[in-house]
C-alpha positions, 0 to 999 in steps of 0.5 A: 122450711120454717117460717117466722116473723120478727120486728125490723126497725128502719131509721132514715138519716142524711146518709141513707137508711139504717135497720135493725132487729131488736130481737136479734142482738147484733142483727143490723145493716144499712143502705142508701135506698129503702129497697136496699136496706130491706134486701140487706136486712132480709139477708142479715136475718137469714144469716143470723138465723143460720148461725143460730141453727148451728149452736142449736144442733 
């Protein structure tokens, strides 16, 4: 398994939390709670990387 680090930006507004990864165009998510948006972002990054690996192979 390859491990990598990336930046995540999390913003809070009256509707909950919004998160995105600046290095991964189109990789973003939202959630009502901070724990929820963190879990959603982890999944979004994993899926993003999984789709990239199909292009690389």
